[in-house]
C-alpha positions as CSV (number, residue, x, y, z in Angstrom):
1,M,81.7,234.5,144.4
2,V,85.4,233.9,144.2
3,V,85.3,230.9,146.4
4,T,82.7,229.3,144.6
5,S,84.2,229.7,141.3
6,R,87.5,228.2,142.5
7,I,85.5,225.3,143.8
8,R,83.6,225.1,140.4
9,S,87.1,224.9,138.7
10,V,88.3,222.4,141.0
11,F,85.4,220.0,140.3
12,V,85.8,220.8,136.6
13,V,89.6,220.0,136.3
14,A,88.9,216.7,138.6
15,G,86.0,215.6,136.2
16,I,88.2,216.0,133.1
17,A,91.0,214.1,134.9
18,L,88.4,211.3,135.8
19,I,87.1,211.1,132.3
20,F,90.5,210.6,130.8
21,S,92.0,208.3,133.4
22,S,89.3,205.6,133.4
23,P,89.9,204.5,129.9
24,L,93.5,204.2,130.6
25,Q,92.9,202.2,133.8
26,M,90.1,200.0,131.7
27,V,92.7,199.3,129.2
28,A,95.4,198.3,132.0
29,A,92.9,195.9,133.5
30,A,92.2,194.6,130.3
31,A,95.6,193.8,129.4
32,S,96.5,192.4,133.0
33,L,93.2,190.2,132.6
34,E,94.2,188.7,129.2
35,A,97.7,188.1,130.5
36,R,96.0,186.1,133.5
37,L,93.6,184.2,131.1
38,D,96.7,183.4,128.9
39,Q,98.5,182.1,131.9
40,L,95.5,179.9,133.0
41,A,95.3,178.6,129.3
42,E,98.9,177.7,129.4
43,Q,98.5,175.9,132.9
44,N,95.5,174.1,131.6
45,R,97.4,172.8,128.6
46,R,100.1,171.5,130.7
47,L,97.6,169.6,133.0
48,E,95.8,168.2,130.2
49,E,99.1,166.8,128.8
50,Q,100.0,165.7,132.2
51,V,96.6,163.8,132.3
52,R,97.1,162.0,128.9
53,T,100.7,161.0,130.1
54,Q,99.5,159.7,133.2
55,Q,96.8,157.8,131.5
56,Q,99.1,156.2,129.2
57,Q,101.3,155.2,132.0
58,I,98.2,153.7,133.7
59,E,97.3,151.8,130.7
60,E,100.8,150.6,130.2
61,L,101.1,149.4,134.1
62,R,97.9,147.6,133.7
63,A,99.4,145.7,130.6
64,M,102.4,144.9,132.6
65,V,100.6,143.9,135.9
66,S,98.4,141.6,133.9
67,G,101.7,139.9,132.5
68,L,103.3,139.8,135.7
69,K,101.2,137.4,137.6
70,G,102.8,134.0,138.6
71,S,101.8,130.9,137.1
72,G,99.4,129.8,140.0
73,E,97.9,133.4,139.7
74,R,97.4,132.8,136.0
75,Q,95.9,129.4,136.5
76,D,93.5,130.7,138.9
77,R,92.4,133.6,136.7
78,E,92.1,131.3,133.7
79,I,89.8,129.2,135.9
80,T,87.8,132.1,137.2
81,D,87.2,133.2,133.4
82,L,85.5,129.8,132.9
83,R,82.8,130.5,135.7
84,T,81.3,132.8,133.2
85,Q,80.7,129.7,131.0
86,V,78.7,128.1,133.7
87,A,75.3,129.6,134.1
88,D,73.4,129.8,137.3
89,E,70.5,127.5,136.1
90,P,68.4,124.9,138.0
91,A,70.2,121.9,138.9
92,P,69.0,119.4,136.2
93,A,69.8,121.9,133.5
94,R,73.2,122.5,134.7
95,T,74.2,118.9,134.8
96,R,72.8,118.3,131.4
97,S,74.9,121.3,130.1
98,A,78.0,120.1,131.8
99,A,77.7,116.5,130.7
100,V,77.1,117.6,126.9
101,A,79.1,120.8,126.2
102,R,81.9,121.5,129.0
103,E,84.1,124.4,128.3
104,V,87.7,123.6,128.1
105,R,90.6,126.0,127.7
106,V,94.0,125.1,126.6
107,S,96.9,127.3,127.3
108,G,100.9,126.9,127.5
109,E,104.1,128.6,127.7
110,A,107.9,127.9,126.6
111,A,111.0,129.8,126.0
112,F,113.9,129.2,123.6
113,G,117.2,130.3,124.6
114,F,121.1,129.9,124.4
115,F,123.1,129.2,127.5
116,R,126.8,129.0,128.3
117,S,128.3,128.5,131.8
118,G,131.9,128.4,133.1
119,S,133.9,125.3,133.0
120,A,132.6,123.9,136.2
121,G,129.1,125.0,135.5
122,A,126.2,123.1,134.3
123,L,126.2,124.1,130.8
124,P,129.9,124.5,129.7
125,N,129.3,123.5,126.2
126,S,127.2,126.8,124.7
127,E,124.0,124.9,124.3
128,F,120.5,126.2,122.7
129,R,117.7,124.7,125.1
130,V,114.0,124.3,125.0
131,D,113.2,125.9,128.4
132,D,110.4,125.3,130.5
133,A,107.7,124.1,128.0
134,K,104.5,123.5,129.5
135,I,100.7,122.9,128.6
136,F,97.7,123.7,130.5
137,V,94.1,122.5,130.2
138,E,91.3,123.9,132.4
139,A,87.8,122.8,132.7
140,A,84.7,124.0,134.6
141,V,83.1,120.8,136.2
142,L,80.1,122.3,137.7
143,K,79.3,125.7,139.3
144,N,82.5,126.6,141.6
145,V,84.1,123.4,140.6
146,Y,87.0,123.6,138.3
147,L,89.4,120.8,137.1
148,F,93.5,121.9,136.2
149,A,95.9,119.8,134.6
150,G,99.4,120.8,133.6
151,M,102.0,118.5,131.4
152,E,105.5,119.4,131.6
153,L,107.1,118.9,128.4
154,A,110.8,120.0,129.0
155,T,111.7,121.2,132.4
156,R,115.1,123.1,133.2
157,E,115.7,120.9,136.3
158,A,114.8,117.5,134.8
159,S,117.6,115.2,134.3
160,D,115.6,113.2,131.6
161,E,114.0,113.7,128.3
162,Y,110.3,112.5,129.2
163,F,107.2,114.0,129.9
164,H,106.2,114.8,133.6
165,V,103.2,115.4,135.4
166,G,103.0,118.8,136.6
167,D,99.9,120.4,138.4
168,L,96.8,118.2,138.3
169,Y,94.1,119.4,140.9
170,A,90.4,120.1,141.3
171,D,89.5,123.4,143.0
172,F,86.0,123.9,144.8
173,E,85.7,127.5,145.2
174,N,83.7,130.1,147.4
175,I,82.8,127.1,150.0
176,S,81.9,129.8,152.5
177,D,79.1,131.2,150.4
178,A,77.0,128.3,151.4
179,W,77.5,129.5,155.1
180,G,76.7,132.9,154.3
181,E,80.0,134.2,154.7
182,A,82.3,136.6,152.8
183,S,82.9,135.1,149.1
184,G,86.4,133.9,148.7
185,L,87.0,133.4,152.5
186,L,87.2,129.5,152.0
187,N,88.2,127.5,149.0
188,L,89.5,123.9,148.7
189,R,91.8,122.3,146.5
190,V,92.6,118.4,146.3
191,G,95.6,116.9,144.0
192,R,98.8,117.5,142.9
193,F,99.7,121.4,143.1
194,A,102.5,123.8,144.0
195,I,103.9,123.9,147.6
196,P,102.6,127.1,148.8
197,F,105.9,128.2,150.7
198,G,107.3,131.8,150.3
199,E,106.4,134.0,147.1
200,E,109.0,133.2,144.5
201,Y,107.3,130.0,143.0
202,Q,104.4,132.2,141.8
203,R,106.5,134.3,139.4
204,R,109.3,131.9,138.6
205,N,107.8,130.7,135.0
206,V,109.6,131.9,132.0
207,V,107.2,134.6,131.0
208,D,106.7,136.5,134.7
209,N,110.4,136.0,135.7
210,A,112.1,139.3,135.1
211,L,115.5,137.4,134.8
212,I,116.2,134.0,133.6
213,T,117.7,132.3,136.7
214,H,116.0,132.2,140.0
215,S,117.5,133.3,143.6
216,L,119.9,130.6,145.2
217,S,117.3,129.4,147.4
218,D,114.6,129.2,144.9
219,I,112.3,127.2,147.1
220,W,109.3,125.6,145.1
221,G,108.0,122.0,144.5
222,I,105.0,120.2,143.1
223,D,103.3,117.5,145.5
224,E,100.2,115.6,146.2
225,G,97.8,116.6,148.8
226,V,95.0,118.9,149.9
227,E,94.8,122.7,150.5
228,V,92.6,125.3,152.1
229,F,92.9,129.1,150.8
230,G,91.1,132.2,151.1
231,A,91.2,136.1,151.6
232,L,89.5,138.5,153.6
233,D,89.9,142.3,153.3
234,R,93.6,142.6,152.9
235,F,94.6,139.4,154.6
236,S,95.1,135.9,152.7
237,Y,96.0,132.6,153.9
238,V,97.2,129.1,152.6
239,L,97.2,125.9,154.5
240,A,98.2,122.8,152.7
241,V,99.1,119.1,153.8
242,Q,101.0,116.9,151.4
243,N,103.2,114.1,151.0
244,G,106.7,115.5,151.3
245,G,108.7,113.0,149.4
246,H,109.8,113.2,145.7
247,K,108.0,110.0,144.5
248,T,104.9,110.4,142.3
249,L,103.1,107.4,142.7
250,R,103.2,106.7,146.4
251,D,104.4,107.7,149.9
252,Y,106.8,105.8,152.1
253,N,106.4,107.7,155.4
254,S,102.8,108.5,157.0
255,D,104.4,111.8,158.4
256,K,103.2,114.2,156.1
257,A,104.4,117.9,155.2
258,V,102.6,120.5,156.4
259,I,102.7,124.2,154.9
260,A,101.1,127.5,156.0
261,R,101.4,131.0,154.5
262,I,99.8,134.2,155.7
263,G,99.7,137.5,153.6
264,F,98.8,141.2,154.2
265,D,98.5,143.9,151.8
266,P,99.1,147.3,153.9
267,A,98.6,149.3,150.8
268,A,97.8,148.7,147.0
269,W,101.6,148.9,146.3
270,A,102.8,146.8,149.2
271,H,102.6,143.2,150.2
272,V,104.1,141.1,153.0
273,S,103.9,137.5,153.9
274,A,105.2,134.9,156.3
275,S,105.5,130.9,155.5
276,A,106.3,128.1,157.6
277,M,106.9,124.4,156.5
278,R,107.9,121.0,157.6
279,T,108.7,118.5,155.2
280,G,107.7,115.5,157.6
281,G,109.9,112.5,158.0
282,L,111.0,111.1,154.8
283,T,112.8,107.7,154.1
284,V,116.1,107.0,152.6
285,A,115.3,103.9,150.9
286,G,111.8,104.9,149.6
287,D,111.7,108.7,149.2
288,A,115.3,109.5,148.7
289,F,114.7,113.2,148.2
290,S,112.1,115.7,149.3
291,E,109.6,117.2,147.2
292,V,110.8,120.8,147.9
293,W,113.6,121.9,146.0
294,I,116.2,124.2,147.5
295,G,119.9,125.5,146.2
296,N,118.9,123.8,142.7
297,S,118.6,120.4,144.6
298,F,116.5,118.6,147.2
299,F,116.9,118.0,150.8
300,R,118.6,114.4,151.2
301,A,120.0,112.5,154.0
302,L,123.9,113.2,154.6
303,G,124.7,109.8,156.3
304,P,125.1,106.6,154.3
305,A,121.9,104.5,153.6
306,A,123.8,101.6,155.9
307,T,123.5,103.9,159.1
308,T,120.6,106.5,158.1
309,S,116.9,105.4,157.5
310,T,115.1,108.9,157.7
311,F,115.7,112.6,157.4
312,S,113.4,115.7,157.7
313,A,113.9,119.5,157.3
314,S,111.7,122.6,158.9
315,L,111.7,125.8,157.0
316,I,110.5,129.5,157.8
317,Q,110.5,132.5,155.4
318,V,109.5,135.9,155.3
319,D,108.9,137.9,152.0
320,G,107.9,141.5,151.1
321,S,107.3,143.6,147.8
322,L,106.9,147.1,146.9
323,Q,105.8,148.6,143.5
324,W,106.0,152.3,142.4
325,K,106.5,154.3,139.3
326,G,107.8,151.4,136.9
327,T,109.7,149.8,139.8
328,D,109.3,146.7,141.5
329,L,111.4,145.8,144.8
330,R,111.1,142.6,146.2
331,A,113.0,140.8,149.2
332,A,112.9,137.5,151.0
333,W,114.7,136.0,154.2
334,G,114.6,132.8,155.6
335,Q,116.3,129.6,157.3
336,A,115.9,126.1,157.0
337,R,116.8,123.3,159.8
338,F,117.7,119.9,158.5
339,D,118.4,116.6,160.4
340,D,118.9,112.9,159.6
341,N,118.8,109.9,162.3
342,D,122.5,108.5,161.0
343,R,123.8,106.5,164.1
344,L,127.3,107.4,163.8
345,T,127.3,111.4,163.2
346,D,125.4,114.3,163.9
347,N,124.2,115.6,160.6
348,A,122.3,118.5,161.8
349,R,122.6,121.6,159.8
350,R,120.9,125.2,159.8
351,L,120.9,126.7,156.4
352,R,120.3,130.6,156.1
353,F,119.4,132.3,152.9
354,Y,118.2,135.8,151.7
355,S,117.5,137.4,148.4
356,V,116.8,141.0,147.3
357,E,115.6,141.6,143.5
358,L,114.8,145.0,141.8
359,E,113.1,145.3,138.2
360,Q,113.1,148.9,136.7
361,K,111.0,149.9,133.9
362,L,113.4,151.9,131.2
363,V,112.5,153.4,127.9
364,G,109.2,152.3,126.2
365,K,108.9,148.5,126.8
366,W,112.6,148.0,127.7
367,Y,113.4,147.2,131.5
368,G,116.4,146.3,133.6
369,A,116.7,143.6,136.6
370,S,118.8,142.7,139.1
371,R,119.0,140.2,142.0
372,W,121.7,139.6,144.9
373,S,120.9,135.9,146.9
374,E,122.9,134.3,149.2
375,L,122.7,130.6,150.8
376,K,124.9,129.6,153.7
377,A,125.4,126.3,155.2
378,P,127.9,125.9,157.9
379,G,129.1,122.5,158.1
380,G,128.4,122.0,154.4
381,Y,125.5,120.6,152.5
382,P,124.7,119.4,148.9
383,L,124.3,122.9,147.1
384,V,124.4,122.7,143.5
385,G,123.5,126.6,142.5
386,Q,124.8,127.1,138.9
387,G,127.2,123.9,139.1
388,D,126.8,120.4,137.9
389,F,124.0,118.5,139.7
390,G,126.1,115.3,139.8
391,T,129.1,117.0,141.2
392,Y,127.6,118.7,144.2
393,V,124.8,116.4,145.0
394,Y,126.5,112.8,145.1
395,R,130.0,114.0,146.0
396,S,131.8,115.3,148.8
397,P,133.1,117.7,149.9
398,W,129.9,119.6,150.5
399,T,129.4,123.4,150.0
400,T,129.3,125.8,152.8
401,D,128.1,128.9,151.2
402,L,127.1,130.5,147.5
403,R,126.4,133.9,146.4
404,R,125.2,135.2,143.4
405,L,124.7,138.5,141.6
406,S,122.3,138.5,138.6
407,L,122.4,141.1,136.0
408,G,120.0,141.3,133.2
409,G,117.1,143.1,131.4
410,G,114.9,142.7,128.3
411,Y,112.2,143.8,126.1
412,R,108.3,142.9,126.8
413,F,106.5,142.8,123.6
414,G,103.0,142.2,125.5
415,P,101.9,140.3,128.6
416,A,102.6,137.1,126.5
417,M,105.9,137.6,125.1
418,V,109.3,138.8,126.5
419,W,112.9,138.8,125.3
420,K,115.6,138.6,128.0
421,A,119.4,138.2,128.7
422,E,121.4,137.9,131.9
423,Y,124.7,137.2,133.3
424,G,125.0,135.4,136.8
425,F,128.2,136.0,138.7
426,E,128.3,133.0,141.1
427,R,130.9,132.4,143.9
428,G,131.1,129.8,146.6
429,R,133.2,127.7,149.0
430,L,133.4,124.0,150.0
431,V,133.9,122.6,153.5
432,T,137.7,122.0,152.6
433,G,138.2,125.8,151.8
434,A,138.4,125.4,148.2
435,R,136.6,128.0,146.0
436,R,133.9,127.7,143.7
437,D,134.4,130.4,141.1
438,Q,134.0,128.9,137.5
439,E,130.4,128.5,137.4
440,D,129.1,132.1,136.1
441,L,126.3,131.7,133.6
442,F,125.3,133.8,130.5
443,S,122.1,133.2,129.1
444,T,119.5,134.7,126.7
445,E,115.8,133.7,125.7
446,V,112.5,134.5,124.4
447,A,109.6,133.4,126.1
448,L,106.0,133.0,125.3
449,R,102.5,131.9,126.4
450,F,99.1,131.4,124.9
């Protein structure tokens, strides 16, 4: 009886303790759960804020990328837009539509700026200038056939005040579709178009170029010829045959310029390409200059006309670019072999060049940019850089090397308008050992396109 009474007392005490302890545990558990819920709510709020911020950055990057296409890419995009205006209808109706109401698109770009160079530079008089003003016309002719024409109203490199014909070509797109191959694998361009060497020429126009000047090599040009191009998966290619000489109306040598470029995109944020080119044989009496531009000038014979009749050059270049988090990094390296047939002197030269360019988004629509470039010509060559064209092209002694550091930045109002400023430090040396150190250039301009 005593034992049973004691056991009963123990159970009673335990039951009372359980009754009183359970609410306390439940209160503690509820408080812990509430704290965890508050924690999760705070984490959720932060994640939502990060998503909104990232979405805003994505929209800004989309707008920036749409504005950072080269002039060649812009032309292709605008022509592609015209495809939607050409209906996929029976041949008689399509022909009638093209004859009666063709879609024509007019666009253009220009910059208005202020330039001041050192005493030995090209612009020592603190000049206001209209910079690279151009008008473009695109039209759909038939399905997958497009015509493009460009008029250069004011070109920075021109030595006169006359209008010049720029690009003028016809595109025959998606030829490979007729064979059942992948769309875009084979396209044809005929007429007068940009020399497809390297990558810089695609973004050197006044709106897309982050700076105002270009690299020291700045290889580009517009020439008459035929080009095939296309892309498959991550690879792209261009192969062109062009006249090679500077004259527009005719060619003075049957030997043609041949240019090839192969590109590869290992990732969405990376691109690499390799280019090769030969100018073909050019005549001193007829062509005088190559069509390709290098060092702010052209390839030209070093020997006098009395003993020299032809000249030529071969070039190679490797380009690469990376883009991430508002940063755009580009680099290029190449070399050129030049020679002429001077009967008295060996004028063979090997030119080496490279450039590294960085563009960084800052606060809002502000950005900063810098470029280091160098061009070396052992033995000397007519390299102009930021100097006076007449002085360094037509008079010796030639230049052996040039180096340029460009520092600048600006404000992008949108894909079609940008204000920018730049200071370019340039140093060089002549074959005599004399220094070129009075050619620094300050420039600022506002650039627009429509």
